[in-house]
TIMI-2910 file (N, C-alpha, C, CB; in pm, 1 decimal, decimal comma, always signed):
<rs>
+----------+----------+----------+----------+----------+----------+----------+----------+----------+----------+----------+----------+------+
!      n_x !      n_y !      n_z !     ca_x !     ca_y !     ca_z !      c_x !      c_y !      c_z !     cb_x !     cb_y !     cb_z ! resn !
+----------+----------+----------+----------+----------+----------+----------+----------+----------+----------+----------+----------+------+
!  +4212,5 !  -1358,7 !  +4795,6 !  +4109,0 !  -1254,6 !  +4800,3 !  +4160,9 !  -1152,4 !  +4902,3 !  +3963,2 !  -1313,7 !  +4841,0 !  Met !
!  +4142,4 !  -1022,4 !  +4861,3 !  +4185,5 !   -914,3 !  +4945,4 !  +4062,4 !   -851,5 !  +5017,6 !  +4261,9 !   -808,3 !  +4860,8 !  Gln !
!  +4079,0 !   -812,5 !  +5134,1 !  +3975,3 !   -757,1 !  +5213,7 !  +4009,3 !   -622,1 !  +5266,4 !  +3943,6 !   -846,2 !  +5322,9 !  Tyr !
!  +3932,8 !   -525,3 !  +5257,2 !  +3952,8 !   -393,3 !  +5301,7 !  +3957,1 !   -391,0 !  +5443,4 !  +3853,4 !   -304,2 !  +5253,5 !  Asp !
!  +4068,3 !   -330,0 !  +5496,8 !  +4088,3 !   -338,4 !  +5645,1 !  +3983,5 !   -258,1 !  +5718,5 !  +4229,4 !   -287,4 !  +5685,5 !  Glu !
!  +3935,7 !   -156,4 !  +5660,1 !  +3828,7 !    -78,6 !  +5724,4 !  +3706,6 !   -144,8 !  +5730,7 !  +3806,2 !    +43,1 !  +5660,8 !  Thr !
!  +3665,7 !   -238,3 !  +5630,8 !  +3543,7 !   -312,4 !  +5633,4 !  +3566,8 !   -423,6 !  +5743,1 !  +3507,7 !   -372,7 !  +5486,5 !  Ala !
!  +3674,5 !   -483,7 !  +5753,7 !  +3708,5 !   -587,0 !  +5858,1 !  +3689,0 !   -524,9 !  +5991,4 !  +3856,3 !   -640,8 !  +5844,9 !  Val !
!  +3747,7 !   -409,7 !  +6007,1 !  +3746,2 !   -345,3 !  +6145,1 !  +3600,6 !   -310,2 !  +6181,9 !  +3838,5 !   -210,9 !  +6149,3 !  Phe !
!  +3525,3 !   -250,6 !  +6080,3 !  +3385,5 !   -215,3 !  +6110,8 !  +3307,5 !   -336,5 !  +6139,1 !  +3320,9 !   -139,0 !  +5997,9 !  Leu !
!  +3324,0 !   -449,5 !  +6090,2 !  +3238,6 !   -576,7 !  +6122,7 !  +3284,9 !   -623,3 !  +6243,5 !  +3245,9 !   -692,5 !  +6018,4 !  Val !
!  +3417,4 !   -618,2 !  +6290,2 !  +3457,2 !   -661,0 !  +6415,3 !  +3411,6 !   -577,2 !  +6531,0 !  +3594,4 !   -670,5 !  +6415,8 !  Arg !
!  +3412,0 !   -449,4 !  +6512,1 !  +3350,1 !   -355,8 !  +6607,2 !  +3209,7 !   -368,1 !  +6628,1 !  +3372,7 !   -225,8 !  +6568,9 !  Glu !
!  +3140,4 !   -399,6 !  +6529,2 !  +2995,4 !   -402,4 !  +6539,9 !  +2960,2 !   -532,2 !  +6606,3 !  +2925,1 !   -387,8 !  +6401,0 !  Ser !
!  +3028,4 !   -640,5 !  +6574,1 !  +3007,7 !   -764,2 !  +6649,0 !  +3045,9 !   -753,9 !  +6797,1 !  +3086,5 !   -874,6 !  +6585,2 !  Leu !
!  +3152,6 !   -685,2 !  +6838,8 !  +3194,4 !   -685,7 !  +6970,3 !  +3092,1 !   -579,1 !  +7049,3 !  +3355,3 !   -646,1 !  +6976,6 !  Leu !
!  +3042,2 !   -473,5 !  +6977,4 !  +2937,1 !   -390,3 !  +7037,0 !  +2809,5 !   -473,6 !  +7068,7 !  +2902,0 !   -273,2 !  +6940,7 !  Ala !
!  +2762,4 !   -554,8 !  +6966,6 !  +2635,2 !   -634,2 !  +6990,1 !  +2662,5 !   -737,2 !  +7101,0 !  +2585,5 !   -709,4 !  +6854,6 !  Ala !
!  +2780,4 !   -791,3 !  +7110,0 !  +2801,8 !   -896,9 !  +7209,8 !  +2813,7 !   -824,7 !  +7356,5 !  +2939,8 !   -984,6 !  +7170,8 !  Leu !
!  +2874,5 !   -704,8 !  +7371,0 !  +2877,5 !   -640,0 !  +7490,4 !  +2729,4 !   -596,0 !  +7538,6 !  +2971,7 !   -523,1 !  +7475,5 !  Gln !
!  +2652,7 !   -555,3 !  +7451,0 !  +2523,3 !   -512,7 !  +7474,4 !  +2422,8 !   -630,7 !  +7507,9 !  +2479,6 !   -436,2 !  +7355,7 !  Ile !
!  +2449,5 !   -743,9 !  +7442,3 !  +2342,7 !   -850,0 !  +7465,1 !  +2400,3 !   -945,8 !  +7584,1 !  +2311,7 !   -940,1 !  +7318,4 !  Ala !
!  +2523,0 !   -952,6 !  +7613,3 !  +2583,9 !  -1043,5 !  +7724,4 !  +2512,7 !  -1023,4 !  +7853,1 !  +2738,0 !  -1014,2 !  +7748,4 !  Ala !
!  +2502,4 !   -905,5 !  +7916,4 !  +2446,0 !   -897,9 !  +8042,2 !  +2293,8 !   -946,5 !  +8049,4 !  +2460,2 !   -758,0 !  +8087,1 !  Pro !
!  +2222,4 !   -911,2 !  +7944,7 !  +2089,1 !   -962,8 !  +7934,7 !  +2071,4 !  -1106,8 !  +7923,6 !  +2028,0 !   -906,7 !  +7828,6 !  Val !
!  +2148,1 !  -1163,1 !  +7843,8 !  +2152,3 !  -1311,3 !  +7820,7 !  +2196,1 !  -1383,6 !  +7941,4 !  +2245,0 !  -1347,7 !  +7706,2 !  Leu !
!  +2302,1 !  -1324,5 !  +8007,0 !  +2365,1 !  -1395,4 !  +8134,6 !  +2246,0 !  -1388,1 !  +8236,2 !  +2512,8 !  -1313,8 !  +8198,6 !  Phe !
!  +2174,5 !  -1286,6 !  +8257,9 !  +2070,7 !  -1283,8 !  +8356,9 !  +1956,6 !  -1390,6 !  +8326,8 !  +2012,4 !  -1140,3 !  +8363,1 !  Ala !
!  +1927,7 !  -1395,9 !  +8188,9 !  +1830,7 !  -1512,9 !  +8155,0 !  +1879,3 !  -1651,6 !  +8175,0 !  +1790,5 !  -1506,2 !  +8013,3 !  Gly !
!  +2003,5 !  -1675,8 !  +8154,4 !  +2068,1 !  -1799,9 !  +8190,4 !  +2064,5 !  -1834,2 !  +8335,7 !  +2204,7 !  -1796,4 !  +8147,9 !  Val !
!  +2110,4 !  -1731,1 !  +8410,5 !  +2101,5 !  -1757,9 !  +8560,8 !  +1960,2 !  -1783,0 !  +8622,6 !  +2160,5 !  -1638,9 !  +8633,4 !  Val !
!  +1873,8 !  -1700,5 !  +8561,3 !  +1730,4 !  -1728,8 !  +8626,0 !  +1689,7 !  -1853,9 !  +8578,1 !  +1616,0 !  -1622,0 !  +8590,7 !  Ile !
!  +1716,1 !  -1893,9 !  +8450,5 !  +1668,1 !  -2029,8 !  +8404,1 !  +1732,5 !  -2139,5 !  +8471,1 !  +1688,8 !  -2048,9 !  +8259,7 !  Gly !
!  +1862,2 !  -2132,9 !  +8516,4 !  +1920,1 !  -2232,8 !  +8599,3 !  +1852,7 !  -2240,0 !  +8721,5 !  +2057,0 !  -2211,8 !  +8622,0 !  Leu !
!  +1827,0 !  -2137,4 !  +8792,6 !  +1762,0 !  -2130,9 !  +8918,9 !  +1620,4 !  -2183,0 !  +8920,1 !  +1763,3 !  -1995,3 !  +8965,1 !  Leu !
!  +1550,2 !  -2149,1 !  +8815,9 !  +1408,4 !  -2203,9 !  +8793,2 !  +1410,8 !  -2363,7 !  +8765,6 !  +1338,8 !  -2125,6 !  +8662,5 !  Val !
!  +1500,9 !  -2403,7 !  +8690,0 !  +1525,4 !  -2539,6 !  +8666,2 !  +1559,9 !  -2616,9 !  +8787,6 !  +1627,4 !  -2552,8 !  +8570,8 !  Ser !
!  +1645,4 !  -2563,1 !  +8871,4 !  +1680,5 !  -2628,3 !  +9000,4 !  +1554,0 !  -2637,8 !  +9084,8 !  +1793,8 !  -2547,8 !  +9078,1 !  Leu !
!  +1488,0 !  -2529,4 !  +9094,4 !  +1354,0 !  -2536,5 !  +9183,9 !  +1252,0 !  -2631,8 !  +9124,4 !  +1280,8 !  -2389,3 !  +9196,8 !  Val !
!  +1247,4 !  -2640,6 !  +8986,7 !  +1158,8 !  -2722,8 !  +8932,9 !  +1191,3 !  -2883,9 !  +8962,4 !  +1155,6 !  -2687,4 !  +8787,6 !  Gln !
!  +1324,0 !  -2897,5 !  +8954,9 !  +1371,2 !  -3045,3 !  +8977,2 !  +1349,5 !  -3079,4 !  +9125,3 !  +1533,0 !  -3067,3 !  +8937,8 !  Ser !
!  +1375,3 !  -2984,4 !  +9213,7 !  +1359,1 !  -3017,6 !  +9361,0 !  +1218,5 !  -3036,5 !  +9390,9 !  +1415,5 !  -2908,5 !  +9453,9 !  Val !
!  +1121,3 !  -2960,4 !  +9334,6 !   +984,6 !  -2958,8 !  +9375,6 !   +905,7 !  -3053,6 !  +9275,5 !   +927,9 !  -2808,0 !  +9376,9 !  Thr !
!   +961,4 !  -3108,2 !  +9180,7 !   +895,1 !  -3191,2 !  +9078,2 !   +773,7 !  -3125,2 !  +9007,9 !   +849,6 !  -3319,2 !  +9142,2 !  Ser !
!   +787,0 !  -2994,9 !  +8982,3 !   +685,2 !  -2913,2 !  +8920,6 !   +744,9 !  -2902,8 !  +8777,2 !   +659,6 !  -2765,9 !  +8997,7 !  Ile !
!   +662,7 !  -2941,3 !  +8672,6 !   +713,0 !  -2946,8 !  +8523,2 !   +627,5 !  -2866,6 !  +8443,8 !   +715,5 !  -3091,0 !  +8460,5 !  Gln !
!   +596,8 !  -2743,5 !  +8501,4 !   +505,6 !  -2648,6 !  +8421,2 !   +588,9 !  -2569,7 !  +8317,4 !   +429,4 !  -2543,2 !  +8519,7 !  Asp !
!   +559,2 !  -2556,3 !  +8192,3 !   +649,1 !  -2498,6 !  +8092,1 !   +638,0 !  -2345,8 !  +8111,3 !   +610,6 !  -2544,9 !  +7941,0 !  Gln !
!   +522,9 !  -2291,8 !  +8167,0 !   +510,4 !  -2143,5 !  +8167,2 !   +606,6 !  -2097,0 !  +8288,8 !   +346,2 !  -2093,4 !  +8188,2 !  Thr !
!   +634,4 !  -2180,8 !  +8381,1 !   +710,0 !  -2146,4 !  +8494,0 !   +859,1 !  -2107,0 !  +8463,5 !   +704,2 !  -2259,7 !  +8587,2 !  Leu !
!   +902,8 !  -2166,7 !  +8353,6 !  +1041,5 !  -2136,8 !  +8307,5 !  +1039,9 !  -2004,7 !  +8229,4 !  +1099,3 !  -2254,8 !  +8216,4 !  Thr !
!   +943,4 !  -1974,3 !  +8136,8 !   +942,9 !  -1858,2 !  +8059,4 !   +924,6 !  -1734,6 !  +8125,2 !   +852,2 !  -1867,7 !  +7967,7 !  Phe !
!   +830,4 !  -1728,4 !  +8212,6 !   +786,7 !  -1599,0 !  +8273,8 !   +886,0 !  -1522,6 !  +8350,6 !   +677,5 !  -1621,9 !  +8361,5 !  Val !
!   +955,6 !  -1612,0 !  +8449,5 !  +1064,0 !  -1540,2 !  +8522,2 !  +1179,0 !  -1493,9 !  +8433,5 !  +1120,0 !  -1629,3 !  +8630,3 !  Pro !
!  +1218,1 !  -1578,8 !  +8334,8 !  +1322,5 !  -1543,6 !  +8249,5 !  +1297,0 !  -1413,5 !  +8175,1 !  +1346,2 !  -1651,9 !  +8157,0 !  Lys !
!  +1181,1 !  -1403,5 !  +8103,7 !  +1146,8 !  -1289,5 !  +8027,6 !  +1139,4 !  -1162,2 !  +8123,4 !  +1011,2 !  -1316,1 !  +7953,2 !  Ile !
!  +1070,9 !  -1176,0 !  +8229,9 !  +1056,1 !  -1075,3 !  +8339,6 !  +1197,5 !  -1013,6 !  +8374,1 !   +990,5 !  -1144,9 !  +8471,6 !  Ala !
!  +1296,1 !  -1105,2 !  +8401,4 !  +1426,1 !  -1070,9 !  +8448,1 !  +1496,3 !  -1001,8 !  +8343,2 !  +1501,6 !  -1187,3 !  +8493,0 !  Thr !
!  +1487,2 !  -1056,9 !  +8212,7 !  +1561,0 !  -1003,3 !  +8107,2 !  +1514,2 !   -861,8 !  +8067,3 !  +1553,7 !  -1095,3 !  +7993,3 !  Met !
!  +1380,0 !   -842,9 !  +8083,6 !  +1326,4 !   -712,7 !  +8049,0 !  +1366,8 !   -598,0 !  +8157,0 !  +1169,0 !   -726,4 !  +8037,4 !  Ile !
!  +1368,8 !   -656,3 !  +8282,5 !  +1420,5 !   -567,5 !  +8393,2 !  +1568,3 !   -533,2 !  +8379,4 !  +1399,2 !   -635,2 !  +8529,6 !  Leu !
!  +1650,0 !   -620,6 !  +8348,8 !  +1797,7 !   -606,7 !  +8331,1 !  +1806,6 !   -497,7 !  +8211,0 !  +1875,3 !   -760,3 !  +8292,9 !  Val !
!  +1745,4 !   -525,7 !  +8096,9 !  +1749,7 !   -447,6 !  +7990,7 !  +1701,5 !   -305,7 !  +8026,5 !  +1674,2 !   -508,8 !  +7885,6 !  Ala !
!  +1606,7 !   -286,1 !  +8101,2 !  +1549,9 !   -156,3 !  +8139,5 !  +1651,5 !    -85,5 !  +8236,0 !  +1405,4 !   -175,4 !  +8209,4 !  Ala !
!  +1714,2 !   -160,5 !  +8324,4 !  +1812,6 !   -110,8 !  +8414,2 !  +1946,7 !    -69,8 !  +8340,6 !  +1838,8 !   -217,0 !  +8520,3 !  Phe !
!  +1973,5 !   -139,5 !  +8239,8 !  +2104,0 !   -112,9 !  +8166,0 !  +2076,8 !    -13,3 !  +8040,1 !  +2169,4 !   -259,0 !  +8112,2 !  Leu !
!  +1958,5 !    +22,4 !  +8027,4 !  +1925,2 !   +112,1 !  +7914,3 !  +2019,0 !   +238,1 !  +7895,0 !  +1782,6 !   +160,4 !  +7933,9 !  Leu !
!  +2056,6 !   +311,1 !  +8000,6 !  +2140,3 !   +411,6 !  +7979,3 !  +2282,2 !   +379,6 !  +7939,2 !  +2138,5 !   +484,1 !  +8087,7 !  Pro !
!  +2334,6 !   +272,9 !  +7988,6 !  +2462,6 !   +211,0 !  +7947,8 !  +2451,9 !   +170,0 !  +7810,4 !  +2501,3 !    +93,1 !  +8033,3 !  Trp !
!  +2343,1 !    +97,8 !  +7775,5 !  +2339,0 !    +53,5 !  +7628,0 !  +2323,4 !   +179,4 !  +7541,2 !  +2214,5 !    -51,3 !  +7598,2 !  Ile !
!  +2259,5 !   +278,7 !  +7569,0 !  +2258,2 !   +395,5 !  +7478,1 !  +2394,3 !   +459,0 !  +7476,0 !  +2151,6 !   +499,6 !  +7520,9 !  Ala !
!  +2458,7 !   +467,7 !  +7586,1 !  +2589,8 !   +526,1 !  +7577,6 !  +2686,1 !   +443,6 !  +7489,4 !  +2646,4 !   +541,4 !  +7716,3 !  Leu !
!  +2681,4 !   +314,3 !  +7504,6 !  +2775,2 !   +227,4 !  +7422,4 !  +2743,5 !   +241,9 !  +7267,2 !  +2760,0 !    +70,2 !  +7467,7 !  Arg !
!  +2607,4 !   +245,8 !  +7235,3 !  +2561,0 !   +264,9 !  +7102,3 !  +2615,4 !   +408,1 !  +7056,6 !  +2399,4 !   +253,0 !  +7096,3 !  Leu !
!  +2595,4 !   +499,6 !  +7127,1 !  +2642,0 !   +643,1 !  +7093,7 !  +2794,7 !   +640,2 !  +7073,5 !  +2603,5 !   +750,3 !  +7214,0 !  Ala !
!  +2873,7 !   +585,9 !  +7155,9 !  +3012,2 !   +564,0 !  +7128,4 !  +3049,0 !   +483,5 !  +7001,3 !  +3067,6 !   +498,3 !  +7241,7 !  Glu !
!  +2978,7 !   +381,8 !  +6966,7 !  +3000,3 !   +311,8 !  +6849,2 !  +2968,0 !   +385,7 !  +6729,2 !  +2930,5 !   +194,8 !  +6851,2 !  Tyr !
!  +2862,4 !   +463,5 !  +6737,8 !  +2815,2 !   +562,5 !  +6628,3 !  +2922,7 !   +668,8 !  +6604,6 !  +2676,2 !   +636,4 !  +6670,2 !  Ala !
!  +2966,8 !   +730,3 !  +6718,2 !  +3071,1 !   +821,5 !  +6698,9 !  +3196,3 !   +769,1 !  +6629,8 !  +3105,2 !   +873,7 !  +6823,7 !  Thr !
!  +3235,2 !   +643,0 !  +6682,2 !  +3354,9 !   +586,1 !  +6617,4 !  +3332,3 !   +559,5 !  +6466,5 !  +3395,0 !   +454,4 !  +6688,2 !  Glu !
!  +3216,4 !   +515,7 !  +6438,4 !  +3173,2 !   +471,0 !  +6306,6 !  +3182,9 !   +602,2 !  +6213,9 !  +3018,5 !   +405,4 !  +6312,4 !  Leu !
!  +3121,3 !   +706,1 !  +6264,8 !  +3107,5 !   +831,6 !  +6182,7 !  +3248,8 !   +903,4 !  +6174,4 !  +2994,9 !   +932,2 !  +6249,6 !  Leu !
!  +3333,4 !   +885,4 !  +6269,2 !  +3462,0 !   +945,2 !  +6259,7 !  +3560,7 !   +878,4 !  +6172,4 !  +3515,9 !   +955,2 !  +6386,0 !  Ser !
!  +3536,7 !   +757,4 !  +6123,3 !  +3619,3 !   +694,9 !  +6015,9 !  +3602,9 !   +750,5 !  +5885,6 !  +3592,8 !   +556,3 !  +6004,5 !  Leu !
!  +3495,1 !   +804,5 !  +5850,4 !  +3467,4 !   +860,2 !  +5706,9 !  +3514,0 !  +1005,0 !  +5694,4 !  +3309,5 !   +854,5 !  +5670,6 !  Ser !
+----------+----------+----------+----------+----------+----------+----------+----------+----------+----------+----------+----------+------+
</rs>
């Protein structure tokens, strides 16, 4: 089966762009989740909402802080995509 090199390149670049955009936000959620889990295990507090609220708040703040970088990365990707045709 033959694959068009341009299609493979476009899929690869789109996956890399999505990974680069999502990685900082997901990493912040993982770090906060680990910290909250550590605090919960030390204090023996097992409230389910205690884990979700800080993670969601942190991920929203990180996404808002990185919004200019995210927009720049998407603009670079769009420019690269449109220059191929």
